[in-house]
C-alpha positions as CSV (number, residue, x, y, z in Angstrom):
1,M,120.3,149.4,87.6
2,D,123.5,149.6,89.4
3,R,125.5,146.6,90.5
4,R,124.5,146.8,94.1
5,T,120.7,146.6,93.3
6,R,121.3,143.8,90.8
7,F,123.3,141.8,93.4
8,F,120.5,142.1,96.0
9,W,117.9,141.2,93.4
10,S,119.9,138.2,92.3
11,L,120.4,137.1,95.9
12,T,116.7,137.5,96.7
13,I,115.7,135.4,93.6
14,M,118.2,132.7,94.4
15,A,117.0,132.5,98.1
16,G,113.4,132.3,96.8
17,V,114.3,129.5,94.3
18,I,116.1,127.6,97.1
19,I,113.2,128.0,99.5
20,I,110.7,126.9,96.8
21,L,112.8,123.8,96.1
22,F,113.1,122.9,99.8
23,E,109.4,123.4,100.4
24,S,108.5,121.3,97.3
25,Y,110.7,118.4,98.6
26,T,109.1,118.6,102.1
27,L,105.6,118.6,100.7
28,Y,106.4,115.7,98.4
29,D,107.7,113.7,101.5
30,V,104.6,114.6,103.5
31,Q,102.4,113.4,100.6
32,D,104.3,110.2,100.3
33,N,103.9,109.5,104.1
34,R,100.2,110.3,103.9
35,E,99.7,107.8,101.1
36,K,101.6,105.1,103.0
37,I,99.4,105.6,106.1
38,A,96.2,105.5,103.9
39,R,97.3,102.2,102.4
40,A,98.1,100.8,105.9
41,T,94.7,101.8,107.3
42,E,92.9,100.2,104.4
43,R,94.5,96.8,105.3
44,T,93.8,97.1,109.0
45,T,90.6,95.8,110.6
46,I,89.8,97.0,114.1
47,G,87.5,95.2,116.5
48,T,86.5,92.2,114.5
49,D,83.7,90.0,115.9
50,R,86.0,87.1,116.5
51,E,88.4,89.1,118.7
52,L,85.5,90.6,120.6
53,E,83.9,87.2,121.2
54,T,87.2,85.8,122.5
55,I,87.6,88.7,124.9
56,I,84.0,88.3,126.1
57,Q,84.6,84.5,126.7
58,V,87.7,85.1,128.7
59,L,85.9,87.7,130.9
60,E,82.9,85.4,131.4
61,K,85.2,82.5,132.5
62,T,86.9,84.8,135.0
63,L,83.6,86.0,136.4
64,E,82.4,82.4,136.8
65,A,85.6,81.5,138.7
66,R,85.0,84.4,141.0
67,A,81.4,83.4,141.6
68,V,82.6,79.9,142.8
69,Y,85.2,81.2,145.2
70,E,84.2,80.8,148.9
71,F,85.4,83.2,151.4
72,D,86.4,81.8,154.8
73,L,87.0,83.9,157.9
74,K,88.3,81.0,160.0
75,N,91.6,82.9,160.7
76,N,90.2,86.4,160.9
77,P,93.2,88.8,161.0
78,L,91.0,91.4,162.6
79,K,90.6,89.4,165.8
80,L,92.8,91.2,168.4
81,D,93.1,88.2,170.7
82,K,95.4,86.6,168.0
83,V,98.0,89.3,168.4
84,V,97.3,91.1,171.7
85,F,97.9,89.2,175.0
86,L,95.9,90.4,178.0
87,T,96.7,90.0,181.6
88,D,94.5,90.3,184.7
89,E,95.1,92.5,187.7
90,Q,97.7,90.1,189.1
91,G,99.7,89.8,185.9
92,R,98.4,86.4,184.9
93,L,97.9,85.7,181.2
94,I,94.3,85.7,180.0
95,N,94.2,83.3,177.1
96,S,91.8,83.7,174.2
97,Q,88.5,82.0,174.5
98,Q,88.7,79.8,171.4
99,A,85.8,77.5,171.3
100,N,87.7,74.5,169.9
101,T,90.6,74.7,172.4
102,I,90.5,72.9,175.8
103,R,91.1,75.4,178.6
104,V,91.6,74.1,182.1
105,S,90.0,76.6,184.5
106,G,90.2,74.7,187.7
107,L,92.0,71.7,189.3
108,Y,90.8,69.8,192.4
109,I,93.9,67.7,193.4
110,N,93.2,67.1,197.1
111,I,90.0,65.0,196.6
112,D,89.9,61.4,195.5
113,P,89.7,61.0,192.5
114,P,91.2,64.3,191.4
115,K,89.0,66.4,189.2
116,A,89.4,69.3,186.7
117,T,87.1,71.9,185.4
118,V,87.5,72.3,181.6
119,D,86.0,74.7,179.1
120,F,85.6,73.3,175.6
121,K,83.4,74.6,172.8
122,N,81.8,77.2,175.1
123,K,80.7,74.4,177.5
124,E,82.1,73.6,180.9
125,Y,82.9,70.1,181.9
126,T,84.0,68.5,185.2
127,V,86.3,65.6,184.4
128,T,88.2,62.9,186.1
129,V,90.8,60.5,184.8
130,G,89.2,58.3,182.1
131,S,86.5,60.9,181.2
132,F,85.9,61.9,177.6
133,I,85.4,65.5,176.3
134,E,84.0,64.6,172.9
135,D,86.9,62.6,171.3
136,H,89.5,63.7,173.9
137,K,90.3,61.2,176.7
138,V,91.6,62.5,180.0
139,I,94.7,60.4,180.9
140,K,96.1,62.2,183.9
141,I,95.3,65.2,186.2
142,T,98.3,66.9,187.9
143,K,98.8,70.0,189.9
144,N,99.8,71.9,186.7
145,G,97.1,70.8,184.3
146,I,95.6,67.8,182.5
147,L,97.1,65.3,180.0
148,V,94.6,64.4,177.2
149,Y,94.9,61.7,174.5
150,R,93.3,62.2,171.1
151,R,93.9,60.4,167.8
152,G,97.1,58.7,168.9
153,E,98.6,61.8,170.3
154,A,98.9,63.0,173.9
155,K,98.8,66.7,174.7
156,F,99.2,68.6,177.9
157,Y,96.8,71.5,178.8
158,P,98.1,73.7,181.6
159,L,95.9,75.4,184.2
160,Q,94.9,78.8,182.7
161,G,95.8,82.0,184.5
162,R,98.2,80.3,187.0
163,T,100.7,82.6,188.7
164,L,104.1,81.1,188.4
165,D,106.8,81.3,191.0
166,P,110.3,82.2,189.6
167,E,111.8,79.0,191.0
168,D,109.0,76.8,189.4
169,K,110.7,76.4,186.0
170,S,109.0,73.1,185.3
171,V,105.8,74.9,184.2
172,M,107.3,77.7,182.1
173,S,106.3,76.1,178.8
174,R,103.9,73.5,177.7
175,K,106.7,71.3,176.3
176,S,108.6,71.3,179.6
177,Q,105.4,70.6,181.5
178,Y,104.7,67.6,179.3
179,D,108.3,66.4,179.6
180,N,108.3,66.6,183.4
181,E,105.0,64.7,183.8
182,E,105.1,61.0,184.8
183,D,104.5,58.3,182.2
184,Y,100.9,57.2,181.8
């Protein structure tokens, strides 16, 4: 054999030995990792009865708490009269028809004694000073509305749908109406 052939054979044999040593080291490392994983899985327990029972108890308590919950639609966000304010053909505000709110629909000031027509809890009442609407006592009837006393507090209810004159600033808000009323 000539030198060139011997050089290539020597180079090929050395490359083969290096590749075999490298692959042996890699396979040894893979075998070592496999044994470590096998030992770790032998020590691990998955889904023990105690853990499962604890999870089931927590879920049952959550379900019981949900069964006790009472849903209340007192302030229903889907009621449009809470966010949309309607007016009639003359531009007067049409207030919502809440059953538990006093609405003054009419005032009769020119008769003695003055009277007012009031809607409360879907019933219509004709009241005078001193009349009771359930636990509300009518204290005063004015041209702008009625003053009612309930549980130690006086509250003014204006005439609903009243067209306001621009110069009549005394009835622009409920607070100003109450403040401008005479003492009772």
